[in-house]
N, C-alpha and C positions, 0 to 999 in steps of 0.2 A: 462819316457816321450820321444816320438819321435818328429820327425819335422813335421810328416805328422797330429799330435794331437794340433797342433797351428793355429788357424783359424783366419783369417782378419775379422774385424767387419765392417759393413756399417757405413759411416760417422756419421748418424744419432743418434749411439749409444756409440760414442766414449767417450761424456761427462758422460754417465751411466756408462761406464767402468772403469773409472778412481775414482769412488765414494770409499772412502771419498775422502774430498779433498787433506789431505797432507799425505804424505808416507815417509819412508825409502825408500831408493831405490840405485840401481847400474845404472849408467850413463855411456854408452860407446860411445867412439869417434874413430876416427882414424886421423892421423897424414898425412902429405901431401905425404907421401911415402906409406900409406897404413896400417901402423902400429896400431895394436889395443891397446887402452888403455883402462882401466875401473876403477871407483871409485864410492866408497860408500857415499852415502849422508842422512844425519837425517832428512831432510825436503824437501820434493820436492812437490809444490802445484800447483794445478790446479786453474789459477786464472781467466778466462775468460771461460764461457760454449759455448760460438758460436760466431766466431769458437774457438774449444778448444785449449788453451794456457796453456802452464806448466812452473813454472819458479823454478829454484834453486840459491843457491849461492856457490861460489866456489874460492879458492885463485886465486887472479889475475894472479900470477906468476906462477900457477900450469899446468901441461900438459892438463888437461881437458880444460881450458881457452885458452890455445896457439892452440889446435886441432880445437875447435870451433870457433875461429878467423880464423883460416886457411880454415875450410871447410864450416862452417856455418850450421852443421849438428851435431846432437846427439840422442841416442836413451834414453828413460828413461824405465827401467827395473824394475818391482815391483814384489818383493819375498813375500812369504807367513810366516805366524806365524808357521815355522817349524824349529826345532832346526838344521838339516842338512845346509839347505840353509842359514840361520842366521849366522853360523858358517864361511860359505863362504864369505858373507857380510863382516865380519870381517877382512878376510884374504883381500880381495880387498881393504878393508880401509887402510892397510898398505902402509907405504912409500917407495915404490920399485922405483928403478932408472927408469928414463928418457929411452923408448925402451923395457921394460919389459912389457911383456903380462900378466896382472893380472888374466885374466880367466884361462890361464895355470897355473899359482901359486896355484889358488884357486880350480882347478879340475872341473872349470864350461865350458858349452859347448858353442860355438858360433854357431848361428842360423843366416844365412844369412838375411839381411832385403831387403824388397822390393821397398822403396821409399828413403832410404839413404845408404851410404856407410858402415856406422858402423854396426856392428852387433847387433842381438838381443841376450838376455841369455836364453837359452832354458829352463833351470831350473827355471827361474822367469815364474809366471803366466800369466802376464801381460805385454805387451810391447808398447811404444808410440814412433813411429820414427818420429823426428821434424827436423824443419828447422828454424833458427834463426831469429827471430823478431826484438831485438834490445839487447844490452849489456850494461850495466851501471857500472860503476867502481867507488869504493870509497874506501878510506883507503888502505889496501891490499887485498880487496875482490871483487868481480864482480858477478851481479847479470844477469842471462841470461834467457830469456823468448824464448820460441820456440812455433810455430803454430804447432799443430799435422798433419802429413802427411798421417798417416797410423796407425792404431791400431789392435793389435792382442792378442789372449787368448787361453789359453789351453782349448781343447773341453770339455763340461759339466759344465764350471765354470760360464755361463751366461745362464738365460732363453731365450724363443723364443722373447722376448721384449729387448733383451740387457742387462737386469737388472742382478746384479750380484746374484750369490748364495753363501750368505754371509758364511754359515759354512764350504764351500769348498774353497773359494777363501782365507779367513782368512786374511786380511789386517793387516800390521804391521806399526808401529811406533817406531822411536828409541826416548828413553826418555831423550837424551840429553847428552852432553859432561861429565857433573859430575857423570853420572851413569855408564860410561865406557863401560860396557856391556850388558845393560838390554834394552829388547824391551817389548812393550805392543800392545795389541790387545782387539778388542771386537768384537763380531758377532751378538749380540741380536740387534734387530731392534724396533724401537716403533714408531708407529704414535700418535702426540700429538693434542690436541686440542688448540684452540686459547681463552683464557679469556677476551676477549675484543672484544665490539660489535660496535665500531666506525667505520665511513665511511674509514678508511684509509685500511681496512681488505678487503672489497670489490676491493679497487682500486687496493691493492698490488696482490689479486686474480687474477683480470683483467689483471693485467701486465705481471704476470706469465704465464698465459694462451696465450697471445698473443705472449709471445716471443717463447713458445714452440708450437705453433699451426701447424707448418710445420716438426714436429719431430716425 
């Protein structure tokens, strides 16, 4: 994969690009000196459709949180369900010392971003450049919500309307800490009916159509 094969999507397609709603990810940031940090996260979630906003939690005392507080920026990089990139996700998740560039340790390629200082990861199929909306700390964790400023994808992984080509994108989720090294994915899609005919159905449909009329 080369840099010229990664293309930015128009804003009206950002929400479609993040589907499904939750992902394993690698999040890149930079500190005040411009040093790159990358960290792996089990659950990164799209929480608002319009404007598109993404949330994740991290250690409140960790480098990712510190960099985000300093710059108000981060990049969400979504890998695919492929062994090579998932092995690198695990490397990036190791507890390297402050100042170490995890991308270099994992053999990943930094791709300059257009809207933020932190780089994208070339080997990841989708990238979301974000500006912080808010940070909430509790216990030893911090929840961070970002507003998407720009989104890019490898060529050929979305159709003309910005929808994912599922069997090429191969979205992936992490099964959770007790599973240690297990990832999961599913690429088959299914349209399902509504076994209920009350007025709530029409009201919900009308609400959805209204929401996306200009998309």
